[in-house]
DRENDO-1510 file (C-alpha; in Angstrom, 1 decimal, always signed):
<recs>
REC; n; res; u; v; w
REC; 1; MET; -13.6; +0.1; +26.1 .
REC; 2; THR; -16.7; +0.6; +24.0 .
REC; 3; ALA; -17.6; +2.0; +20.6 .
REC; 4; SER; -21.3; +2.0; +21.2 .
REC; 5; SER; -21.7; +5.7; +22.1 .
REC; 6; GLY; -19.8; +7.1; +19.1 .
REC; 7; LYS; -21.2; +9.7; +16.8 .
REC; 8; GLU; -22.9; +9.1; +13.5 .
REC; 9; ILE; -20.8; +8.3; +10.4 .
REC; 10; LYS; -19.9; +11.4; +8.5 .
REC; 11; ASP; -20.2; +10.8; +4.7 .
REC; 12; VAL; -18.2; +13.1; +2.5 .
REC; 13; PRO; -18.3; +12.5; -1.3 .
REC; 14; TYR; -14.7; +12.0; -2.5 .
REC; 15; THR; -15.4; +14.2; -5.6 .
REC; 16; GLN; -15.3; +17.3; -3.4 .
REC; 17; ALA; -11.5; +17.0; -3.4 .
REC; 18; GLN; -11.0; +16.1; -7.0 .
REC; 19; GLY; -10.6; +19.6; -8.1 .
REC; 20; HIS; -8.3; +20.4; -5.1 .
REC; 21; ILE; -10.4; +23.3; -3.9 .
REC; 22; LEU; -8.1; +25.6; -2.0 .
REC; 23; LEU; -10.6; +27.0; +0.5 .
REC; 24; SER; -9.0; +28.1; +3.8 .
REC; 25; ASP; -10.5; +25.3; +5.8 .
REC; 26; HIS; -9.1; +22.8; +3.2 .
REC; 27; GLU; -5.5; +23.9; +3.8 .
REC; 28; PHE; -3.2; +22.3; +6.4 .
REC; 29; SER; -2.4; +25.8; +7.6 .
REC; 30; SER; -6.0; +26.0; +9.0 .
REC; 31; LEU; -5.0; +23.4; +11.6 .
REC; 32; ALA; -3.3; +24.0; +14.9 .
REC; 33; LEU; -0.2; +22.0; +13.9 .
REC; 34; HIS; +3.3; +22.5; +15.1 .
REC; 35; PRO; +5.1; +25.2; +13.0 .
REC; 36; ASP; +7.8; +22.7; +12.0 .
REC; 37; LEU; +5.2; +20.2; +10.7 .
REC; 38; LEU; +3.4; +23.0; +8.7 .
REC; 39; ALA; +6.7; +24.2; +7.3 .
REC; 40; ASN; +7.6; +20.6; +6.3 .
REC; 41; LEU; +4.2; +20.0; +4.7 .
REC; 42; ASP; +4.7; +23.1; +2.6 .
REC; 43; SER; +8.2; +21.9; +1.5 .
REC; 44; LEU; +6.8; +18.5; +0.6 .
REC; 45; GLY; +4.2; +20.2; -1.7 .
REC; 46; TYR; +1.2; +19.3; +0.5 .
REC; 47; SER; -1.5; +22.0; +0.1 .
REC; 48; ALA; -5.1; +21.1; +0.2 .
REC; 49; MET; -6.2; +18.2; +2.5 .
REC; 50; THR; -7.8; +15.1; +1.0 .
REC; 51; PRO; -11.3; +14.3; +2.2 .
REC; 52; ILE; -10.2; +11.8; +4.9 .
REC; 53; GLN; -7.6; +14.3; +6.2 .
REC; 54; ARG; -10.1; +17.2; +6.2 .
REC; 55; LEU; -12.6; +15.0; +8.1 .
REC; 56; SER; -10.3; +13.2; +10.5 .
REC; 57; LEU; -7.4; +15.6; +11.4 .
REC; 58; PRO; -9.5; +18.1; +13.5 .
REC; 59; VAL; -10.9; +15.1; +15.5 .
REC; 60; ILE; -7.4; +13.5; +15.8 .
REC; 61; LEU; -5.8; +16.7; +17.0 .
REC; 62; ALA; -8.6; +17.1; +19.5 .
REC; 63; GLY; -7.4; +13.8; +21.1 .
REC; 64; LYS; -10.6; +11.8; +20.3 .
REC; 65; ASP; -10.8; +8.1; +19.2 .
REC; 66; ILE; -11.9; +7.5; +15.6 .
REC; 67; ILE; -13.2; +4.7; +13.4 .
REC; 68; GLY; -12.3; +5.8; +9.9 .
REC; 69; GLN; -13.3; +4.3; +6.6 .
REC; 70; ALA; -11.0; +5.1; +3.8 .
REC; 71; LYS; -9.2; +3.1; +1.1 .
REC; 72; THR; -5.5; +2.8; +0.4 .
REC; 73; GLY; -4.2; +5.9; -1.3 .
REC; 74; SER; -6.7; +8.3; +0.3 .
REC; 75; GLY; -4.2; +10.1; +2.5 .
REC; 76; LYS; -5.0; +8.5; +5.8 .
REC; 77; THR; -1.4; +7.7; +6.6 .
REC; 78; ALA; -0.6; +11.4; +6.6 .
REC; 79; ALA; -3.7; +12.0; +8.8 .
REC; 80; PHE; -2.7; +9.7; +11.6 .
REC; 81; GLY; +1.0; +10.4; +11.1 .
REC; 82; LEU; +0.5; +14.1; +11.7 .
REC; 83; GLY; -1.6; +13.3; +14.8 .
REC; 84; VAL; +1.1; +11.1; +16.2 .
REC; 85; LEU; +3.9; +13.6; +15.5 .
REC; 86; GLN; +1.9; +16.5; +16.9 .
REC; 87; LYS; +1.8; +15.0; +20.4 .
REC; 88; LEU; +5.3; +13.5; +20.3 .
REC; 89; ASP; +7.7; +14.5; +23.1 .
REC; 90; VAL; +11.1; +13.9; +21.4 .
REC; 91; ARG; +13.0; +14.5; +24.7 .
REC; 92; SER; +11.3; +11.4; +26.2 .
REC; 93; PHE; +13.0; +8.5; +24.5 .
REC; 94; TYR; +10.5; +5.8; +24.9 .
REC; 95; VAL; +7.7; +4.3; +22.7 .
REC; 96; GLN; +4.9; +6.9; +22.5 .
REC; 97; ALA; +3.0; +5.5; +19.5 .
REC; 98; LEU; +2.3; +2.1; +18.0 .
REC; 99; VAL; +1.0; +1.6; +14.5 .
REC; 100; LEU; -0.1; -1.9; +13.5 .
REC; 101; CYS; -0.3; -2.9; +9.8 .
REC; 102; PRO; -1.2; -6.2; +8.1 .
REC; 103; THR; +1.9; -6.6; +6.0 .
REC; 104; ARG; +5.6; -5.8; +6.1 .
REC; 105; GLU; +5.3; -3.8; +2.8 .
REC; 106; LEU; +2.6; -1.5; +4.3 .
REC; 107; ALA; +4.5; -1.1; +7.5 .
REC; 108; ASP; +7.6; +0.0; +5.6 .
REC; 109; GLN; +5.5; +2.4; +3.6 .
REC; 110; VAL; +3.9; +3.9; +6.7 .
REC; 111; ALA; +7.2; +4.2; +8.5 .
REC; 112; LYS; +8.7; +5.9; +5.5 .
REC; 113; GLU; +5.9; +8.5; +5.3 .
REC; 114; ILE; +6.0; +9.3; +9.0 .
REC; 115; ARG; +9.7; +9.9; +8.8 .
REC; 116; SER; +9.1; +12.2; +5.8 .
REC; 117; LEU; +6.4; +14.1; +7.7 .
REC; 118; GLY; +8.6; +14.5; +10.7 .
REC; 119; ARG; +11.9; +15.2; +9.1 .
REC; 120; LYS; +12.1; +18.9; +10.4 .
REC; 121; ILE; +11.7; +17.7; +14.0 .
REC; 122; HIS; +15.1; +16.6; +15.2 .
REC; 123; ASN; +15.9; +13.2; +16.7 .
REC; 124; ILE; +12.7; +11.4; +15.9 .
REC; 125; LYS; +13.3; +7.6; +15.8 .
REC; 126; VAL; +10.7; +5.5; +13.9 .
REC; 127; LEU; +11.4; +1.7; +14.1 .
REC; 128; THR; +9.7; -1.0; +12.1 .
REC; 129; LEU; +9.1; -4.4; +13.7 .
REC; 130; CYS; +8.0; -7.0; +11.1 .
REC; 131; GLY; +8.3; -10.7; +10.5 .
REC; 132; GLY; +10.4; -12.2; +7.7 .
REC; 133; VAL; +13.6; -10.6; +9.0 .
REC; 134; PRO; +15.9; -11.6; +11.9 .
REC; 135; PHE; +14.7; -10.9; +15.4 .
REC; 136; ARG; +18.1; -10.1; +17.0 .
REC; 137; PRO; +18.8; -6.8; +15.1 .
REC; 138; GLN; +15.3; -5.5; +16.0 .
REC; 139; ARG; +16.0; -6.3; +19.7 .
REC; 140; ALA; +19.3; -4.4; +19.5 .
REC; 141; SER; +17.5; -1.4; +18.0 .
REC; 142; LEU; +14.9; -1.4; +20.7 .
REC; 143; GLU; +17.6; -1.4; +23.3 .
REC; 144; HIS; +18.6; +2.0; +22.0 .
REC; 145; GLY; +15.1; +3.3; +22.2 .
REC; 146; ALA; +12.4; +4.5; +19.8 .
REC; 147; HIS; +9.6; +7.1; +19.7 .
REC; 148; ILE; +7.3; +5.4; +17.2 .
REC; 149; ILE; +6.9; +1.7; +16.4 .
REC; 150; VAL; +5.3; +0.6; +13.1 .
REC; 151; GLY; +4.9; -3.2; +12.8 .
REC; 152; THR; +2.9; -6.3; +12.0 .
REC; 153; PRO; +0.9; -7.9; +14.8 .
REC; 154; GLY; +2.8; -11.2; +14.9 .
REC; 155; ARG; +6.2; -9.7; +15.3 .
REC; 156; VAL; +5.1; -7.0; +17.8 .
REC; 157; GLU; +3.5; -9.7; +20.0 .
REC; 158; ASP; +6.8; -11.7; +19.8 .
REC; 159; HIS; +8.7; -8.7; +21.2 .
REC; 160; LEU; +6.1; -8.2; +23.9 .
REC; 161; ARG; +6.3; -11.8; +25.0 .
REC; 162; LYS; +10.0; -11.8; +25.1 .
REC; 163; ARG; +10.0; -8.4; +27.0 .
REC; 164; THR; +12.1; -6.6; +24.4 .
REC; 165; LEU; +9.3; -4.0; +23.8 .
REC; 166; ASP; +7.8; -1.7; +26.4 .
REC; 167; LEU; +4.5; -0.1; +25.5 .
REC; 168; ARG; +3.7; +1.4; +28.9 .
REC; 169; HIS; +4.0; +4.9; +27.7 .
REC; 170; VAL; +2.1; +4.7; +24.5 .
REC; 171; LYS; -0.2; +7.7; +23.9 .
REC; 172; THR; -1.5; +6.8; +20.4 .
REC; 173; PHE; -2.5; +3.4; +19.1 .
REC; 174; VAL; -3.2; +3.1; +15.4 .
REC; 175; LEU; -4.7; +0.1; +13.5 .
REC; 176; ASP; -4.2; +0.6; +9.8 .
REC; 177; GLU; -6.1; -1.5; +7.3 .
REC; 178; ALA; -7.9; -3.2; +10.2 .
REC; 179; ASP; -10.2; -5.2; +8.0 .
REC; 180; CYS; -7.2; -6.8; +6.3 .
REC; 181; MET; -5.7; -7.7; +9.7 .
REC; 182; LEU; -9.0; -9.4; +10.6 .
REC; 183; ASP; -9.0; -11.3; +7.3 .
REC; 184; MET; -5.5; -12.6; +8.2 .
REC; 185; GLY; -6.7; -13.9; +11.5 .
REC; 186; PHE; -4.9; -11.3; +13.7 .
REC; 187; GLN; -7.9; -10.4; +16.0 .
REC; 188; PRO; -6.7; -12.5; +19.0 .
REC; 189; VAL; -3.1; -11.1; +18.5 .
REC; 190; ILE; -4.4; -7.5; +18.5 .
REC; 191; HIS; -6.3; -8.2; +21.7 .
REC; 192; GLU; -3.1; -9.5; +23.3 .
REC; 193; ILE; -1.1; -6.5; +22.2 .
REC; 194; THR; -3.8; -4.1; +23.5 .
REC; 195; ALA; -3.4; -5.5; +27.0 .
REC; 196; TYR; +0.1; -4.1; +27.1 .
REC; 197; ILE; -1.0; -0.6; +26.2 .
REC; 198; PRO; -2.4; +2.0; +28.7 .
REC; 199; SER; -6.1; +2.3; +28.7 .
REC; 200; ALA; -5.7; +6.1; +28.8 .
REC; 201; ARG; -4.7; +6.5; +25.2 .
REC; 202; GLN; -6.0; +7.7; +21.8 .
REC; 203; THR; -7.0; +4.9; +19.4 .
REC; 204; LEU; -7.3; +5.5; +15.6 .
REC; 205; LEU; -8.8; +2.6; +13.7 .
REC; 206; PHE; -8.8; +2.8; +9.9 .
REC; 207; SER; -10.5; +0.3; +7.6 .
REC; 208; ALA; -11.3; +0.1; +3.9 .
REC; 209; THR; -14.5; -1.8; +4.7 .
REC; 210; PHE; -16.9; -1.9; +7.6 .
REC; 211; GLN; -17.3; -5.7; +8.0 .
REC; 212; PRO; -19.0; -7.0; +11.1 .
REC; 213; GLY; -15.7; -7.9; +12.8 .
REC; 214; ILE; -14.7; -4.3; +12.7 .
REC; 215; GLU; -17.5; -3.4; +15.1 .
REC; 216; GLN; -16.4; -6.1; +17.5 .
REC; 217; LEU; -12.8; -5.0; +17.4 .
REC; 218; ALA; -13.8; -1.3; +17.8 .
REC; 219; GLU; -15.8; -2.1; +20.9 .
REC; 220; ARG; -12.7; -3.7; +22.4 .
REC; 221; VAL; -10.1; -1.0; +21.6 .
REC; 222; THR; -11.8; +2.4; +21.3 .
REC; 223; GLU; -13.6; +4.7; +23.7 .
REC; 224; ASN; -16.5; +6.9; +22.4 .
REC; 225; PRO; -15.1; +7.1; +18.8 .
REC; 226; GLU; -16.2; +9.4; +16.1 .
REC; 227; ARG; -17.1; +7.5; +13.0 .
REC; 228; LEU; -15.8; +9.0; +9.8 .
REC; 229; ALA; -16.4; +7.7; +6.3 .
REC; 230; ILE; -15.5; +8.8; +2.8 .
REC; 231; ASP; -18.1; +8.0; +0.1 .
REC; 232; SER; -15.6; +6.2; -2.2 .
REC; 233; ILE; -18.4; +5.3; -4.6 .
REC; 234; HIS; -18.5; +8.9; -5.9 .
REC; 235; GLU; -14.8; +8.6; -6.7 .
REC; 236; ALA; -15.6; +5.8; -9.2 .
REC; 237; SER; -16.7; +8.5; -11.6 .
REC; 238; THR; -13.0; +8.9; -12.5 .
REC; 239; ILE; -12.8; +5.2; -13.2 .
REC; 240; LYS; -14.2; +3.7; -16.4 .
REC; 241; GLN; -15.6; +0.2; -15.7 .
REC; 242; TYR; -16.1; -2.6; -18.3 .
REC; 243; LEU; -17.7; -6.0; -17.6 .
REC; 244; TYR; -17.1; -8.9; -19.9 .
REC; 245; ARG; -19.4; -11.9; -19.8 .
REC; 246; ILE; -18.2; -15.4; -20.6 .
REC; 247; GLU; -20.2; -18.5; -21.3 .
REC; 248; ALA; -18.4; -21.0; -19.1 .
REC; 249; GLU; -15.9; -21.0; -16.3 .
REC; 250; SER; -13.3; -22.6; -18.6 .
REC; 251; ASP; -13.4; -19.4; -20.8 .
REC; 252; ARG; -12.1; -17.2; -18.0 .
REC; 253; ILE; -8.4; -17.4; -18.7 .
REC; 254; ASN; -8.9; -16.8; -22.4 .
REC; 255; ALA; -11.0; -13.8; -21.6 .
REC; 256; LEU; -8.3; -12.4; -19.4 .
REC; 257; GLU; -5.7; -12.8; -22.1 .
REC; 258; LEU; -7.9; -11.0; -24.6 .
REC; 259; VAL; -8.5; -8.1; -22.2 .
REC; 260; LEU; -4.8; -7.7; -21.4 .
REC; 261; LEU; -3.9; -7.7; -25.0 .
REC; 262; GLU; -6.5; -5.2; -25.9 .
REC; 263; ARG; -5.5; -2.8; -23.0 .
REC; 264; SER; -1.7; -3.4; -23.6 .
REC; 265; ALA; -1.0; -1.5; -20.4 .
REC; 266; PRO; +2.5; -1.2; -18.8 .
REC; 267; SER; +1.0; -2.1; -15.4 .
REC; 268; SER; -2.0; -4.3; -14.8 .
REC; 269; LEU; -3.2; -5.6; -11.4 .
REC; 270; VAL; -5.3; -8.8; -11.6 .
REC; 271; PHE; -7.4; -9.7; -8.6 .
REC; 272; CYS; -8.4; -13.3; -7.8 .
REC; 273; ASN; -10.5; -14.6; -4.9 .
REC; 274; THR; -8.1; -17.4; -3.7 .
REC; 275; ARG; -4.4; -17.9; -3.3 .
REC; 276; GLN; -4.4; -21.0; -5.5 .
REC; 277; THR; -6.1; -19.1; -8.3 .
REC; 278; THR; -3.4; -16.4; -8.3 .
REC; 279; LYS; -0.8; -19.1; -8.8 .
REC; 280; ASP; -2.7; -20.8; -11.6 .
REC; 281; VAL; -3.5; -17.5; -13.4 .
REC; 282; ALA; +0.1; -16.2; -13.2 .
REC; 283; ASP; +1.4; -19.5; -14.6 .
REC; 284; ALA; -1.1; -19.6; -17.4 .
REC; 285; LEU; -0.2; -16.0; -18.4 .
REC; 286; GLU; +3.5; -16.7; -18.4 .
REC; 287; GLU; +2.9; -19.7; -20.7 .
REC; 288; ARG; +1.1; -17.3; -23.0 .
REC; 289; GLY; +4.1; -14.9; -23.2 .
REC; 290; PHE; +3.1; -12.3; -20.6 .
REC; 291; SER; +5.4; -10.8; -18.1 .
REC; 292; ALA; +3.4; -11.9; -15.1 .
REC; 293; ALA; +3.8; -13.1; -11.5 .
REC; 294; ALA; +1.6; -13.8; -8.4 .
REC; 295; ILE; +1.9; -12.6; -4.9 .
REC; 296; HIS; +0.5; -14.9; -2.2 .
REC; 297; GLY; +1.1; -16.2; +1.3 .
REC; 298; ASP; +3.2; -19.1; +0.2 .
REC; 299; LEU; +6.1; -16.9; -0.9 .
REC; 300; ASP; +8.9; -16.1; +1.4 .
REC; 301; GLN; +9.6; -12.5; +2.2 .
REC; 302; ARG; +12.4; -12.1; -0.3 .
REC; 303; GLU; +10.4; -13.5; -3.2 .
REC; 304; ARG; +7.4; -11.3; -2.4 .
REC; 305; GLU; +9.7; -8.3; -2.1 .
REC; 306; ASN; +11.3; -9.0; -5.5 .
REC; 307; ARG; +7.9; -9.2; -7.2 .
REC; 308; LEU; +6.5; -6.1; -5.7 .
REC; 309; VAL; +9.6; -4.1; -6.5 .
REC; 310; GLN; +9.6; -5.3; -10.1 .
REC; 311; PHE; +5.9; -4.4; -10.6 .
REC; 312; ALA; +6.4; -1.0; -9.0 .
REC; 313; ASN; +9.4; -0.1; -11.2 .
REC; 314; LYS; +7.9; -1.3; -14.5 .
REC; 315; SER; +10.0; -4.5; -14.8 .
REC; 316; LEU; +6.9; -6.7; -14.4 .
REC; 317; SER; +3.7; -6.0; -16.4 .
REC; 318; VAL; +1.0; -8.1; -14.7 .
REC; 319; LEU; +0.7; -8.8; -11.0 .
REC; 320; VAL; -1.8; -11.3; -9.9 .
REC; 321; ALA; -2.9; -11.1; -6.3 .
REC; 322; THR; -5.6; -11.7; -3.7 .
REC; 323; ASP; -7.0; -8.7; -1.8 .
REC; 324; VAL; -4.9; -9.4; +1.3 .
REC; 325; ALA; -1.6; -9.8; -0.7 .
REC; 326; ALA; -2.2; -6.5; -2.5 .
REC; 327; ARG; -2.5; -4.4; +0.6 .
REC; 328; GLY; +0.4; -2.0; +1.0 .
REC; 329; LEU; +1.1; -2.0; -2.7 .
REC; 330; ASP; +2.7; +1.4; -3.4 .
REC; 331; ILE; +2.1; +2.1; -7.1 .
REC; 332; GLU; +2.1; +5.7; -8.2 .
REC; 333; SER; +0.4; +5.0; -11.6 .
REC; 334; LEU; -1.6; +1.8; -12.0 .
REC; 335; ASP; -3.1; +1.6; -15.5 .
REC; 336; VAL; -5.6; -1.2; -15.3 .
REC; 337; VAL; -7.3; -3.2; -12.6 .
REC; 338; ILE; -8.9; -6.5; -13.8 .
REC; 339; ASN; -11.2; -8.6; -11.6 .
REC; 340; TYR; -10.5; -12.1; -12.8 .
REC; 341; GLN; -13.4; -13.0; -10.4 .
REC; 342; ILE; -15.9; -10.5; -9.0 .
REC; 343; SER; -15.3; -10.3; -5.2 .
REC; 344; ARG; -17.7; -12.0; -3.0 .
REC; 345; ASP; -18.0; -8.8; -1.0 .
REC; 346; LEU; -19.0; -6.0; -3.4 .
REC; 347; GLU; -17.7; -3.3; -1.1 .
REC; 348; VAL; -14.3; -5.0; -1.6 .
REC; 349; HIS; -14.9; -4.7; -5.3 .
REC; 350; THR; -15.1; -0.9; -5.0 .
REC; 351; HIS; -11.9; -1.0; -3.0 .
REC; 352; ARG; -10.1; -3.0; -5.7 .
REC; 353; ILE; -11.0; -0.7; -8.5 .
REC; 354; GLY; -10.0; +2.3; -6.5 .
REC; 355; ARG; -6.4; +1.3; -6.9 .
REC; 356; THR; -6.5; +2.9; -10.4 .
REC; 357; GLY; -7.5; +6.4; -11.2 .
REC; 358; ARG; -5.8; +8.0; -8.2 .
REC; 359; ALA; -4.8; +11.6; -7.7 .
REC; 360; GLY; -7.5; +12.8; -10.0 .
REC; 361; ASN; -6.3; +10.7; -12.9 .
REC; 362; LYS; -8.6; +8.6; -15.1 .
REC; 363; GLY; -8.5; +4.8; -14.5 .
REC; 364; VAL; -9.8; +1.7; -16.1 .
REC; 365; ALA; -11.3; -1.3; -14.3 .
REC; 366; CYS; -12.5; -4.5; -15.9 .
REC; 367; ALA; -14.3; -7.6; -14.6 .
REC; 368; ILE; -15.0; -11.0; -16.0 .
REC; 369; TYR; -18.2; -12.8; -15.0 .
REC; 370; THR; -20.3; -15.8; -16.0 .
REC; 371; GLY; -24.0; -15.9; -16.5 .
REC; 372; LYS; -24.3; -17.5; -13.0 .
REC; 373; GLU; -22.8; -14.3; -11.6 .
REC; 374; SER; -25.2; -11.9; -13.3 .
REC; 375; TYR; -27.0; -11.3; -10.0 .
REC; 376; ARG; -23.7; -10.0; -8.6 .
REC; 377; VAL; -23.4; -7.6; -11.5 .
REC; 378; LYS; -26.9; -6.3; -10.8 .
REC; 379; LEU; -26.1; -5.9; -7.1 .
REC; 380; LEU; -22.9; -4.0; -8.0 .
REC; 381; GLU; -24.7; -1.7; -10.4 .
REC; 382; SER; -27.3; -1.0; -7.6 .
REC; 383; LEU; -24.5; -0.2; -5.2 .
REC; 384; LEU; -22.7; +2.1; -7.6 .
REC; 385; GLY; -26.0; +3.7; -8.8 .
REC; 386; GLU; -25.1; +3.3; -12.5 .
REC; 387; THR; -25.4; +0.9; -15.4 .
REC; 388; LEU; -21.9; -0.4; -16.3 .
REC; 389; GLU; -20.7; -1.0; -19.8 .
REC; 390; LYS; -20.8; -4.6; -21.0 .
REC; 391; PRO; -18.8; -4.8; -24.3 .
REC; 392; SER; -18.1; -8.0; -26.1 .
REC; 393; LEU; -14.7; -9.6; -25.7 .
REC; 394; PRO; -12.2; -8.6; -28.4 .
REC; 395; ASP; -12.3; -10.8; -31.4 .
REC; 396; ARG; -9.3; -13.1; -31.3 .
REC; 397; ALA; -9.0; -13.2; -35.1 .
REC; 398; ARG; -8.6; -9.4; -35.1 .
REC; 399; GLN; -6.3; -9.4; -32.1 .
REC; 400; LYS; -2.9; -8.8; -33.7 .
REC; 401; VAL; -1.2; -7.5; -30.6 .
REC; 402; LYS; +1.2; -9.8; -28.8 .
REC; 403; PRO; +2.3; -9.4; -25.1 .
REC; 404; THR; +5.1; -6.8; -24.9 .
REC; 405; LYS; +8.1; -7.0; -22.7 .
REC; 406; PRO; +8.3; -4.5; -19.8 .
REC; 407; PRO; +10.3; -1.3; -20.6 .
REC; 408; MET; +12.6; -1.9; -17.6 .
REC; 409; VAL; +14.5; -4.7; -16.0 .
REC; 410; THR; +15.6; -5.0; -12.4 .
REC; 411; ILE; +19.1; -5.6; -11.1 .
REC; 412; GLU; +19.6; -6.9; -7.6 .
REC; 413; LEU; +22.7; -5.6; -5.8 .
REC; 414; ASP; +23.8; -7.5; -2.6 .
REC; 415; GLY; +24.4; -4.3; -0.7 .
REC; 416; GLY; +21.9; -2.0; +1.0 .
REC; 417; LYS; +21.4; +0.4; +3.9 .
REC; 418; ARG; +23.4; -1.7; +6.3 .
REC; 419; GLN; +26.4; -1.2; +4.0 .
REC; 420; LYS; +25.7; +2.6; +3.8 .
REC; 421; VAL; +24.8; +2.3; +0.1 .
REC; 422; ARG; +22.8; +5.2; -1.2 .
REC; 423; ALA; +20.9; +5.7; -4.4 .
REC; 424; GLY; +23.3; +8.4; -5.5 .
REC; 425; ASP; +26.2; +6.0; -5.1 .
REC; 426; ILE; +24.6; +3.5; -7.5 .
REC; 427; VAL; +23.7; +6.2; -10.1 .
REC; 428; GLY; +27.3; +7.6; -9.8 .
REC; 429; ALA; +28.8; +4.1; -10.5 .
REC; 430; LEU; +26.5; +3.6; -13.5 .
REC; 431; THR; +26.9; +7.0; -15.1 .
REC; 432; SER; +30.6; +7.7; -14.5 .
REC; 433; GLU; +32.6; +8.0; -17.7 .
REC; 434; GLY; +29.4; +8.6; -19.6 .
REC; 435; ARG; +28.8; +4.9; -20.2 .
REC; 436; ILE; +25.1; +5.1; -19.2 .
REC; 437; ASP; +22.9; +8.2; -19.2 .
REC; 438; GLY; +21.2; +9.0; -15.9 .
REC; 439; THR; +17.8; +9.1; -17.6 .
REC; 440; GLN; +18.1; +5.4; -18.4 .
REC; 441; VAL; +18.2; +4.6; -14.6 .
REC; 442; GLY; +14.8; +4.1; -13.1 .
REC; 443; LYS; +13.6; +3.7; -9.6 .
REC; 444; ILE; +16.1; +2.5; -7.0 .
REC; 445; ASN; +14.8; +0.7; -3.9 .
REC; 446; LEU; +17.1; +0.3; -0.9 .
REC; 447; PHE; +16.6; -2.3; +1.8 .
REC; 448; ASP; +18.8; -3.3; +4.7 .
REC; 449; GLN; +20.9; -5.9; +2.8 .
REC; 450; VAL; +20.0; -5.4; -0.8 .
REC; 451; ALA; +19.2; -2.8; -3.4 .
REC; 452; TYR; +17.0; -3.1; -6.5 .
REC; 453; ILE; +17.8; -0.9; -9.5 .
REC; 454; ALA; +15.4; -0.4; -12.5 .
REC; 455; ILE; +17.3; -0.1; -15.8 .
REC; 456; GLU; +16.0; +0.4; -19.3 .
REC; 457; ARG; +15.9; -3.0; -20.9 .
REC; 458; GLN; +18.2; -2.3; -23.9 .
REC; 459; ILE; +21.2; -1.3; -21.7 .
REC; 460; SER; +20.6; -3.8; -18.9 .
REC; 461; GLY; +23.6; -6.0; -19.9 .
REC; 462; LYS; +26.0; -3.0; -19.8 .
REC; 463; ALA; +24.6; -1.9; -16.4 .
REC; 464; LEU; +25.1; -5.4; -15.0 .
REC; 465; GLU; +28.7; -5.5; -16.3 .
REC; 466; ILE; +29.4; -2.1; -14.7 .
REC; 467; LEU; +28.0; -3.0; -11.3 .
REC; 468; ASN; +29.8; -6.3; -11.2 .
REC; 469; GLY; +33.1; -4.7; -12.1 .
REC; 470; ARG; +33.1; -1.2; -10.5 .
REC; 471; PRO; +33.2; -0.4; -6.7 .
REC; 472; VAL; +30.1; +1.2; -5.2 .
REC; 473; LYS; +30.8; +3.1; -2.0 .
REC; 474; GLY; +34.3; +1.8; -2.2 .
REC; 475; ARG; +33.2; -1.8; -2.1 .
REC; 476; THR; +32.6; -4.4; -4.8 .
REC; 477; PHE; +29.1; -6.0; -4.7 .
REC; 478; ARG; +27.6; -8.8; -6.7 .
REC; 479; ALA; +24.8; -7.9; -9.1 .
REC; 480; ARG; +22.3; -10.1; -10.9 .
REC; 481; LEU; +19.3; -9.7; -13.1 .
REC; 482; LEU; +16.0; -10.7; -11.6 .
</recs>
């Protein structure tokens, strides 16, 4: 297949959608979607399409291949999800669509959204195939059939090699966050997987950045694609950026501490350029009294899962991550993004800061740089077309604020979906007899074998006592504070 004859990139300023302009051609009802899909979109509160949806959905529904540039949180999952669901034949119980994602967290997030979009169409089965979990249960699930597979490249290839997955009937092939998969070294694996999929298919490739490797991958997997791009730089007008200059590399961690104390935000995401730096920074922040943790490739799946859940439910204030580790991070309201180091790729920098200020909200992004990196700052300002503010670091003598503890804590319960535990069961156990008010229970995350419950810090001891002493779903489970 070849990407060489595709159409020119379409560049739509993101700000066109910030006001949610309800013109007829911006509404989902203007599309030739299945009535059940339209009714469900309405019930979910979807009205105006985001720029990437407005740009890509007509092309996707026309059956064409695309190469789309859009960052996480732009609405691209709904775009390709609706395209997959529109052409699905639920009466034919074999795999008709394959979605590849770089991480298990992103795959889970994508599968969840596709299930939500297709909930009014009966008997749709969406199955996730990711590493970090046992192989045998996945094989058993595949024996019962599935319509849509969402997975990570390594585990999908494992199933193909062991002949537990059949992709001969795939109509739609989606590569989500393709640049991240290339950064993780998955290109040879993707080529192997592609060999199992019919050449007569639709391929939808989405990437936050258009690095050179994307072109090579696109040439291998797409046929005459339309190139679609959202001008994310315009979106940065909703994000206030501050650059802090330091004199020496050794001053960087002190500068980070001062910026975090000044912002005093419930949720701060700190980006580093290497895995080792994330570990060092998180350790240093913990020593200074911050609620901080790192996510990186050396963590096992359970540890990574724990930290992401705690950050998302406000039980962890500072998450330190590399770009790859932060992909698939599902945070509704991220207060501050701090670049501990300016990215080597300035396009990645704009992707990083785009994680704050979503859904029309204002965001704050900070960066720390040395004099030797001043040239990068000038290049960044040239890319953004604006001069960024460069305030002095807060004066430590005047900095009276101390790191505050997160408002929530997380309780881990050793029962999940496999034990038929539901969020309502957990809330019911906590609130029965009026011992805990339902408003004191935060986000509940259910996984196959475990549940994570966010609880207001001041009543966490009482909640732990209840869950260790009261049956949930007729069974007694063990609970512990993370």
